[in-house]
N, C-alpha and C positions, 0 to 999 in steps of 0.2 A: 647832419643837421648844421645849418649855418644860422648863427644868431648875431644880431647887431650888438654893439657894446651896451646899449640900453637894455636889450633883452637879456644879455649876460648878467648885468647888474641886478635886474629884477629876479632872474632865476637864482642867483646867489642869495639874495635877500629872502626869497621864499624857501630856500633849502633844496631846490630841485637840482642845483649844481653845488658841490662841496669842494672847496679848495682850501687846504689847511697846511700851512699858514698862507693866507692870501696877501700878496704884495700888490697894492693898487697900481704900482708902476708897471706891472706885468700885464695889465688889462689893455688890450689893443682894440681897434675898431671892430674886428670880427673874430678875435681869438684871445686866449690867455696864454702868455708865454710861461713855459715851465722850465725851471732850473733843476738840474740834477747835479748834486755835489756829494 
């Protein structure tokens, strides 16, 4: 599934996508960068 940044934000707000904790700087035009530490 490919989503635009607007669609990703809407899905996050609706709870259809969950990223915890969400770093807004990781939200890209068609992806969410994930950091593993």
